[in-house]
MARPAKOL-122323 format. One line per field, with one value per residue (C-alpha): residue in one letter; residue number from 0; x, y, z. Coordinates in Angstrom, 1 decimal, decimal comma. Last residue first. Example, Ala and Ser with C-alpha at 12.3 -4.5 7.8 and 13.67 -1.06 7.14 Angstrom:
2
aa <- c(S:A)
i <- c(1:0)
east <- c(13,7:12,3)
north <- c(-1,1:-4,5)
up <- c(7,1:7,8)
***
This chain:
556
aa <- c(X:X:X:X:X:X:X:X:X:X:X:X:X:X:X:X:X:X:X:X:X:X:X:X:X:X:X:X:X:X:X:X:X:X:X:X:X:X:X:X:X:X:X:X:X:X:X:X:X:X:X:X:X:X:X:X:X:X:X:X:X:X:X:X:X:X:X:X:X:X:X:X:X:X:X:X:X:X:X:X:X:X:X:X:X:X:X:X:X:X:X:X:X:X:X:X:X:X:X:X:X:X:X:X:X:X:X:X:X:X:X:X:X:X:X:X:X:X:X:X:X:X:X:X:X:X:X:X:X:X:X:X:X:X:X:X:X:X:X:X:X:X:X:X:X:X:X:X:X:X:X:X:X:X:X:X:X:X:X:X:X:X:X:X:X:X:X:X:X:X:X:X:X:X:X:X:X:X:X:X:X:X:X:X:X:X:X:X:X:X:X:X:X:X:X:X:X:X:X:X:X:X:X:X:X:X:X:X:X:X:X:X:X:X:X:X:X:X:X:X:X:X:X:X:X:X:X:X:X:X:X:X:X:X:X:X:X:X:X:X:X:X:X:X:X:X:X:X:X:X:X:X:X:X:X:X:X:X:X:X:X:X:X:X:X:X:X:X:X:X:X:X:X:X:X:X:X:X:X:X:X:X:X:X:X:X:X:X:X:X:X:X:X:X:X:X:X:X:X:X:X:X:X:X:X:X:X:X:X:X:X:X:X:X:X:X:X:X:X:X:X:X:X:X:X:X:X:X:X:X:X:X:X:X:X:X:X:X:X:X:X:X:X:X:X:X:X:X:X:X:X:X:X:X:X:X:X:X:X:X:X:X:X:X:X:X:X:X:X:X:X:X:X:X:X:X:X:X:X:X:X:X:X:X:X:X:X:X:X:X:X:X:X:X:X:X:X:X:X:X:X:X:X:X:X:X:X:X:X:X:X:X:X:X:X:X:X:X:X:X:X:X:X:X:X:X:X:X:X:X:X:X:X:X:X:X:X:X:X:X:X:X:X:X:X:X:X:X:X:X:X:X:X:X:X:X:X:X:X:X:X:X:X:X:X:X:X:X:X:X:X:X:X:X:X:X:X:X:X:X:X:X:X:X:X:X:X:X:X:X:X:X:X:X:X:X:X:X:X:X:X:X:X:X:X:X:X:X:X:X:X:X:X:X:X:X:X:X:X:X:X:X:X:X:X:X:X:X:X:X:X:X:X:X:X:X:X:X:X:X:X:X:X:X:X:X:X:X:X:X:X:X:X:X:X:X)
i <- c(555:554:553:552:551:550:549:548:547:546:545:544:543:542:541:540:539:538:537:536:535:534:533:532:531:530:529:528:527:526:525:524:523:522:521:520:519:518:517:516:515:514:513:512:511:510:509:508:507:506:505:504:503:502:501:500:499:498:497:496:495:494:493:492:491:490:489:488:487:486:485:484:483:482:481:480:479:478:477:476:475:474:473:472:471:470:469:468:467:466:465:464:463:462:461:460:459:458:457:456:455:454:453:452:451:450:449:448:447:446:445:444:443:442:441:440:439:438:437:436:435:434:433:432:431:430:429:428:427:426:425:424:423:422:421:420:419:418:417:416:415:414:413:412:411:410:409:408:407:406:405:404:403:402:401:400:399:398:397:396:395:394:393:392:391:390:389:388:387:386:385:384:383:382:381:380:379:378:377:376:375:374:373:372:371:370:369:368:367:366:365:364:363:362:361:360:359:358:357:356:355:354:353:352:351:350:349:348:347:346:345:344:343:342:341:340:339:338:337:336:335:334:333:332:331:330:329:328:327:326:325:324:323:322:321:320:319:318:317:316:315:314:313:312:311:310:309:308:307:306:305:304:303:302:301:300:299:298:297:296:295:294:293:292:291:290:289:288:287:286:285:284:283:282:281:280:279:278:277:276:275:274:273:272:271:270:269:268:267:266:265:264:263:262:261:260:259:258:257:256:255:254:253:252:251:250:249:248:247:246:245:244:243:242:241:240:239:238:237:236:235:234:233:232:231:230:229:228:227:226:225:224:223:222:221:220:219:218:217:216:215:214:213:212:211:210:209:208:207:206:205:204:203:202:201:200:199:198:197:196:195:194:193:192:191:190:189:188:187:186:185:184:183:182:181:180:179:178:177:176:175:174:173:172:171:170:169:168:167:166:165:164:163:162:161:160:159:158:157:156:155:154:153:152:151:150:149:148:147:146:145:144:143:142:141:140:139:138:137:136:135:134:133:132:131:130:129:128:127:126:125:124:123:122:121:120:119:118:117:116:115:114:113:112:111:110:109:108:107:106:105:104:103:102:101:100:99:98:97:96:95:94:93:92:91:90:89:88:87:86:85:84:83:82:81:80:79:78:77:76:75:74:73:72:71:70:69:68:67:66:65:64:63:62:61:60:59:58:57:56:55:54:53:52:51:50:49:48:47:46:45:44:43:42:41:40:39:38:37:36:35:34:33:32:31:30:29:28:27:26:25:24:23:22:21:20:19:18:17:16:15:14:13:12:11:10:9:8:7:6:5:4:3:2:1:0)
east <- c(14,7:15,5:12,0:12,8:9,6:10,2:9,3:8,5:6,9:3,3:2,2:0,6:2,1:2,3:3,9:6,6:8,2:11,3:13,4:17,2:20,0:21,8:22,8:20,7:17,5:17,9:18,5:15,9:13,6:14,7:14,0:10,3:9,6:11,4:8,6:5,9:5,9:7,1:5,2:2,4:5,0:6,8:7,1:9,6:10,1:13,3:13,6:16,1:19,3:22,0:24,6:24,1:22,0:20,9:24,3:24,0:20,5:21,2:23,1:20,8:18,0:19,7:20,7:17,4:15,7:17,9:19,9:22,0:22,0:23,5:23,5:20,6:20,3:16,8:17,3:18,8:17,9:18,7:18,5:16,9:18,1:15,5:17,9:21,5:23,1:26,6:26,9:28,8:26,6:24,4:24,6:22,1:21,1:16,9:14,0:15,7:13,8:12,7:13,9:13,4:15,3:14,0:16,0:14,8:16,8:14,7:11,4:11,7:12,8:9,5:7,2:8,3:8,3:4,6:3,4:4,3:2,8:-0,4:-0,8:-0,2:-2,9:-3,4:0,2:1,5:5,2:4,2:2,7:6,0:7,1:5,3:5,4:9,1:9,0:6,2:8,9:8,9:7,2:7,1:4,2:1,8:-0,3:-3,8:-5,6:-8,7:-11,0:-8,1:-7,3:-5,3:-2,2:-2,5:-3,8:0,6:1,6:0,2:1,4:4,6:4,5:3,7:6,9:9,0:6,4:4,6:2,1:1,3:-1,6:-2,2:-5,6:-6,2:-9,6:-11,2:-14,3:-12,8:-14,6:-12,9:-9,7:-9,9:-11,3:-8,6:-6,1:-7,6:-7,8:-3,8:-3,7:-2,1:0,1:-0,3:3,1:4,4:2,1:-1,5:-4,4:-5,3:-6,6:-8,4:-8,6:-5,2:-5,0:-2,4:-4,9:-5,6:-2,1:-1,9:-4,6:-3,7:0,1:-1,8:-4,2:-1,5:-0,5:-1,0:-1,5:-2,1:-4,7:-4,5:-7,9:-6,5:-9,1:-12,6:-15,3:-18,5:-20,4:-17,5:-17,6:-19,8:-18,8:-20,5:-18,3:-18,8:-15,4:-14,8:-14,4:-16,9:-18,1:-20,2:-17,8:-18,5:-15,7:-13,8:-11,5:-12,6:-11,0:-12,6:-11,2:-14,2:-17,0:-17,9:-21,1:-21,3:-23,7:-24,8:-28,6:-28,4:-25,7:-28,1:-25,5:-26,3:-24,1:-23,8:-21,5:-20,9:-23,3:-24,2:-23,0:-23,2:-27,0:-26,6:-24,3:-27,4:-29,7:-27,3:-27,2:-30,4:-31,3:-29,2:-31,0:-30,2:-26,4:-23,0:-21,1:-18,4:-18,0:-16,0:-15,7:-14,0:-14,1:-10,0:-9,5:-12,0:-12,3:-15,0:-15,0:-17,9:-17,8:-21,0:-24,0:-26,2:-24,7:-21,5:-22,9:-23,1:-19,6:-18,0:-19,8:-18,3:-15,0:-14,8:-15,9:-18,3:-20,2:-17,5:-16,9:-20,4:-20,5:-18,6:-18,8:-19,6:-18,4:-21,2:-20,9:-23,4:-23,2:-27,2:-28,5:-26,4:-29,5:-27,3:-28,2:-25,3:-22,7:-19,0:-16,1:-12,5:-12,7:-11,3:-10,3:-9,5:-6,9:-7,8:-5,5:-7,7:-7,1:-5,5:-5,5:-7,4:-4,6:-6,1:-6,4:-3,8:-4,5:-1,4:-2,6:0,7:-0,7:-1,7:1,5:3,1:0,6:2,0:5,8:4,7:3,4:6,3:8,9:7,3:7,6:11,2:11,5:10,1:12,5:15,4:17,6:19,7:22,9:22,5:26,2:25,0:21,6:23,0:25,5:22,9:24,0:26,2:23,2:20,7:23,0:20,3:17,6:18,8:19,8:15,5:14,5:16,9:15,5:12,0:11,5:13,4:10,4:8,0:8,6:8,9:5,2:3,9:5,3:7,7:10,1:11,7:10,4:10,3:13,8:15,4:11,6:11,7:15,4:14,9:11,5:14,0:16,7:13,6:11,8:15,1:16,6:12,6:12,3:15,4:19,7:19,0:17,9:15,4:15,1:11,8:9,9:6,9:9,2:11,0:7,3:6,3:9,2:9,3:5,4:5,9:9,0:6,6:4,3:6,9:7,1:3,1:3,0:6,1:4,8:1,3:-1,6:-5,2:-7,8:-5,5:-6,6:-4,3:-1,9:1,1:-0,8:-1,8:1,7:2,3:-0,3:1,0:4,6:3,0:1,0:4,1:5,7:2,8:2,8:6,6:6,2:3,6:0,2:-1,6:-5,3:-6,6:-3,7:-4,1:-7,6:-7,0:-4,3:-6,9:-9,1:-7,0:-5,7:-9,1:-9,7:-6,6:-6,6:-10,5:-13,0:-14,7:-16,2:-17,8:-15,2:-16,2:-12,7:-11,1:-11,5:-10,8:-7,6:-6,2:-7,1:-5,5:-2,0:-2,2:-2,5:-0,4:2,7:2,0:1,8:5,3:6,8:5,8:8,5:7,7:9,7:12,9:16,0:16,4:16,6:13,2:13,2:10,9:8,3:8,6:8,3:5,2:3,9:4,2:0,5:-0,7:2,3:0,5:-3,3:-2,1:-0,1:-3,2:-5,8:-3,2:-3,5:-7,1:-7,5:-5,0:-7,0:-10,2:-8,9:-7,0:-3,6:-1,6:0,3:-0,2:1,5:-0,1)
north <- c(25,6:21,7:19,9:16,4:14,3:10,7:6,9:8,3:6,2:7,1:9,8:9,5:12,9:12,0:15,6:15,8:19,7:19,5:22,8:22,9:22,5:19,5:16,0:14,5:16,6:14,8:11,5:11,7:12,7:9,1:7,3:8,7:8,7:4,9:3,8:5,5:3,1:4,3:2,7:5,1:8,0:10,1:14,3:15,5:19,1:20,4:24,1:26,5:25,8:28,4:26,1:23,8:20,7:19,5:17,1:15,4:15,3:13,1:10,7:10,6:9,9:7,4:5,3:5,9:4,2:1,1:-0,8:2,3:4,5:8,2:11,6:11,4:14,6:16,4:18,9:15,9:12,5:9,6:5,9:2,8:-0,1:-2,7:-2,8:-1,7:1,5:2,8:6,7:8,3:10,6:7,4:4,2:1,5:-1,7:-1,7:-0,4:1,8:2,7:6,2:8,5:12,6:15,8:19,2:22,0:25,4:28,7:29,4:28,7:32,3:34,2:32,5:33,5:36,7:37,7:36,0:37,6:41,1:40,7:39,5:42,5:42,2:41,8:37,7:37,1:33,8:33,6:30,1:28,7:28,9:26,1:23,7:24,5:23,9:21,1:19,4:20,0:22,1:25,5:27,8:29,2:30,0:32,9:33,3:36,5:35,1:36,3:35,2:31,3:29,8:30,8:29,4:26,3:26,3:27,0:24,3:21,9:23,0:22,8:19,1:17,6:20,2:19,1:21,2:22,6:25,8:27,5:31,3:32,8:35,9:38,1:35,0:32,7:29,6:26,8:27,2:27,0:23,7:22,8:24,6:22,6:19,9:20,3:20,8:17,6:16,1:14,4:11,0:9,3:11,6:14,5:14,1:15,1:18,6:20,6:23,3:26,3:26,4:27,8:26,6:23,8:23,0:22,2:20,6:18,0:17,4:15,8:13,6:12,1:11,8:13,3:17,1:19,2:23,0:25,9:28,8:31,1:35,4:38,5:36,0:36,3:34,9:32,0:29,7:27,5:23,8:20,3:17,2:15,6:15,5:15,9:16,6:13,5:14,8:11,2:11,8:10,6:7,8:8,2:5,4:4,2:6,7:9,9:11,7:15,6:17,0:14,5:12,9:12,1:10,5:11,8:10,2:10,7:14,1:15,2:15,1:14,8:17,3:16,7:19,0:18,9:20,9:23,7:26,8:30,5:33,2:33,4:29,7:30,7:31,9:29,5:26,4:28,3:28,4:25,5:23,8:25,0:23,7:24,2:22,7:24,4:23,2:24,9:25,2:27,7:27,4:30,1:31,3:28,5:29,8:27,9:28,5:26,5:27,1:25,1:26,8:27,7:30,2:33,5:32,7:32,5:35,9:37,2:34,6:36,1:38,6:37,8:35,7:38,3:37,5:40,6:40,4:36,3:35,9:32,8:30,7:26,8:25,3:22,8:22,1:20,9:21,0:18,6:19,1:20,4:19,2:20,3:20,6:18,5:19,3:21,6:21,2:23,3:21,5:20,9:17,7:17,1:13,7:12,3:9,7:7,5:4,7:1,4:-0,9:-4,7:-6,1:-4,5:-1,8:-3,1:-2,0:-2,3:-3,2:-2,1:-0,5:3,5:2,2:0,8:4,1:6,1:3,2:3,8:7,4:6,9:4,7:7,5:9,7:7,5:6,8:10,8:11,2:8,5:9,1:6,5:4,9:3,6:5,5:7,2:7,6:9,2:11,5:12,9:14,3:14,7:11,5:9,5:10,8:9,6:6,5:8,9:10,5:7,4:5,9:9,3:9,4:5,6:6,5:9,8:7,5:5,3:7,3:9,1:5,5:4,7:8,4:8,1:8,0:10,1:13,1:16,2:14,8:14,3:17,3:18,0:14,4:14,8:18,3:16,8:13,8:15,6:18,2:15,7:14,0:17,2:18,3:14,3:14,8:15,2:19,0:20,6:23,8:26,1:28,2:25,3:26,2:27,2:24,3:22,6:25,7:25,1:21,2:21,1:23,7:21,2:18,1:20,3:20,9:17,0:16,5:19,4:17,6:14,5:15,4:17,0:16,4:20,1:22,5:25,1:24,7:21,7:23,5:25,0:21,4:20,1:22,9:22,1:18,1:19,1:21,0:18,1:16,2:18,8:19,1:15,4:15,2:18,1:16,0:15,8:16,8:16,3:20,1:20,4:16,6:17,4:20,6:19,7:17,0:19,1:21,4:18,2:16,8:20,1:20,8:17,2:17,9:16,1:14,2:11,2:12,9:13,3:10,5:8,9:13,2:14,0:10,8:10,6:13,7:12,8:9,6:11,3:12,8:10,0:7,9:11,0:11,0:7,3:6,4:9,4:8,1:6,9:6,6:3,4:5,4:4,4:7,7:8,2:6,6:4,5:2,2:4,2:4,2:0,4:0,3:2,7:0,3:-0,6:3,2:4,3:1,3:3,0:6,5:5,4:3,9:6,5:8,9:6,3:6,6:10,4:11,2:8,9:10,3:13,8:13,5:11,9:12,1:9,9:6,3:3,4:0,0)
up <- c(57,6:57,0:55,7:55,9:53,9:55,0:54,0:50,4:48,2:49,7:52,0:55,5:56,6:60,4:60,9:63,6:64,3:65,7:67,0:67,0:68,4:66,7:67,9:71,0:69,5:66,3:67,4:69,8:66,8:64,9:67,9:68,1:64,5:64,6:67,4:65,9:62,7:59,2:56,1:55,8:55,8:57,8:57,7:59,7:60,0:61,0:62,3:63,2:60,7:60,6:62,3:59,4:59,1:55,4:55,2:58,2:57,9:54,7:56,8:60,0:58,0:55,7:58,7:60,0:56,7:56,9:54,5:52,7:50,0:50,1:48,3:45,4:44,3:43,7:46,9:49,1:48,5:51,0:48,9:51,0:49,9:48,2:45,7:45,6:45,1:44,4:44,8:42,3:40,8:40,4:40,5:40,0:41,1:41,4:42,8:45,2:48,8:49,8:51,9:51,0:52,0:50,9:52,2:52,0:51,2:47,7:49,6:51,4:48,3:46,9:49,9:50,1:46,3:46,2:48,8:48,2:44,7:45,7:48,4:51,8:54,4:53,9:54,4:53,2:55,1:56,4:53,1:51,8:54,4:53,5:50,0:49,9:52,1:49,4:46,8:43,7:45,0:42,0:43,7:40,6:40,3:39,0:38,7:37,2:33,9:31,2:32,3:29,9:31,3:34,7:33,2:31,7:35,4:36,8:34,3:34,2:37,8:38,3:37,6:40,0:42,7:45,4:42,5:44,9:43,1:44,4:43,6:43,8:43,6:45,1:44,0:43,6:41,6:38,0:40,0:40,8:37,0:35,8:37,7:37,0:33,5:33,0:34,4:38,0:38,3:40,4:40,1:42,3:43,4:43,7:45,6:44,4:47,8:47,7:50,2:51,6:55,1:57,1:58,4:55,2:54,3:57,1:56,5:52,9:54,7:56,8:54,8:51,9:48,5:48,0:44,9:46,7:45,8:47,8:48,0:48,7:48,8:49,3:47,5:49,7:48,7:48,4:45,9:46,9:47,8:48,5:45,4:42,4:41,3:37,2:34,9:31,9:32,5:35,7:39,1:41,7:44,4:45,2:47,9:49,7:52,4:54,6:55,6:55,3:54,6:50,8:50,2:47,1:44,6:41,1:41,3:42,8:39,8:37,5:34,0:30,7:28,2:25,2:21,6:18,8:20,0:17,9:17,8:20,3:21,4:21,7:25,0:26,9:25,8:27,2:30,4:30,8:30,0:32,7:35,4:38,8:37,9:37,9:35,2:32,5:29,5:26,2:23,7:20,1:18,1:19,1:21,9:24,7:28,2:30,6:33,6:36,3:39,3:40,7:39,4:37,2:38,9:36,7:33,3:32,9:34,5:32,2:28,9:29,7:30,6:27,2:25,0:22,1:20,5:17,1:17,3:16,4:14,7:18,5:18,1:20,8:23,1:26,3:29,8:32,5:35,5:36,7:40,5:43,4:45,8:49,3:52,1:53,9:52,6:52,1:51,6:51,4:47,9:47,1:43,7:42,8:40,0:37,9:35,5:33,7:33,5:31,4:32,6:29,5:27,2:24,4:21,2:18,5:14,6:11,9:8,3:7,5:8,0:11,8:12,2:11,7:14,1:16,1:15,7:16,1:19,4:21,1:19,2:21,7:24,9:24,1:24,1:27,3:28,1:27,8:27,3:30,4:31,8:35,2:34,4:30,2:31,4:34,1:31,1:28,7:25,7:25,3:26,7:24,4:21,5:21,2:21,4:18,0:16,1:16,6:16,2:12,8:11,8:12,7:10,6:7,7:7,9:8,6:5,1:3,6:4,6:3,3:0,2:-2,5:-0,7:-2,3:-1,1:2,3:2,6:4,5:6,6:7,7:9,1:10,4:12,3:13,3:15,1:16,6:17,8:19,8:20,9:22,4:23,9:26,1:25,6:25,4:27,7:27,4:30,1:30,0:28,1:26,3:23,0:23,0:22,7:19,8:17,8:18,3:17,0:13,8:12,1:12,6:10,9:8,2:7,8:7,7:4,6:2,6:3,0:1,6:4,1:3,5:4,2:5,2:6,6:9,7:9,4:11,0:13,8:14,4:14,6:16,9:19,3:19,0:20,0:22,8:24,3:24,3:26,3:28,3:29,1:29,8:32,7:34,5:33,3:29,9:29,3:29,1:25,9:25,0:24,2:23,2:20,5:19,1:18,4:16,3:14,5:13,6:12,3:10,2:8,8:7,4:9,1:6,4:9,3:12,2:15,0:17,4:18,3:18,4:21,5:22,8:21,3:23,1:26,6:25,8:24,6:27,6:29,8:28,3:28,4:32,3:32,6:30,7:32,1:36,0:37,8:41,1:42,8:43,1:40,5:39,5:35,7:34,9:32,4:33,9:33,4:29,4:29,9:31,8:29,6:26,5:26,3:26,9:23,9:21,4:22,1:21,9:18,8:17,2:17,9:16,6:13,4:13,1:13,4:11,0:8,8:8,8:8,7:5,2:5,1:1,2:-0,9:0,9:-0,9:0,1)
***
């Protein structure tokens, strides 16, 4: 078979196949994690992002142009993007969509140039691009595709040339990024991208995949800490529409008009496409208001009274019923009165969630390591908030980019992101928050303070490895300080004592111990005694209840 052009139908088919191949191989991508820690999630994040995009296009009408399909794909991926790798992947395909703009079909040269558009947008989305990653691999392969596109016989040959360069570039990543060479792995993000492209190639050649039977969707719980018993929840109303009266439509004004109809409002505009989510008792009023500006592409109305699962404040449950829109319908409402400030934090662990709530957080998005919230999770949370200023605290370096992307999408609210890359930084930053100060003063003081906070983490190794000269054995406990593995020992206490000796100095005033689900009270008491005997510091202890990391140590 020889394919000379790709239309919207075929593009949809090969994208969905690429998404399934990545989903089926995501554990392999997860295992390429540089750190031998049990939280490798690059594959999971990229797969969740790709799946969101594939789901957004799977029911598009036959005959849609490649421009229309790629634009819908890009929007779906952006909203579903999880983790840094997912955001970068979404930006690659967003740039591809711009390269296909106004095209009904694409020949190999158009396709190759679209790949280059994707690379340019992905690089622009990363503040400090690092070579030896998915960025390098996608760039070098796109350049190869552009150079041969005018001479290849068909798409089948283009994909052979493109994938050949992708794989060659992937093998070169350890030469560009020393840590990859030291640990003996290739870049996981680039490897995940190649799985997608290979799945697309397989579809061109007639090989279609099915999801493995043990596949399960990745979910993040959004917990609103304000609850009202006995509430009539109304209807989860969600619609996507095309705006025809662009000269009359203003997103900010529309938001102000629809906001009194309910809560949990999310309004996202992408050129002439509008997506709205609202919980309202009068869904007809919301639809009538929107219909004045254009026509509906898709609508969905769910009765939340029938779906509702009651959740009490601070209570966790194994499962919460969700409507198909994917948003949390727990027992919650947005604040009735507008506040000056609202704080949103990403936290994992019952004790840590309670701690952040007690310190003033209005909303907790459950997540962090291995549970990276999507861009849409942030947009949804922020949509529930009625405040002049909203500060988002990611508490994880792999969540930061998703939070920043969400903040950029939301135009009708003042959303700022505190660049807290660890739980320790977020916890310490909250101690500096002062509601009597301006938003800029708060961000400046919080940011300055967390720059001097030291983070220590203790977890177990999932494989033998060597990192920065440290020999690591499987099942031993690793001590990580500010993102770098410093030690590996047979016991947790040995590891804690070692990293504390590196973290605590004459200027240290407070050490906070946040311990996880696998740590006993006796062990914590022993560690506390060690600190009190050896150092002149104030010691705080929090039963964090977090998974994966036995200890999170905060040194201020």
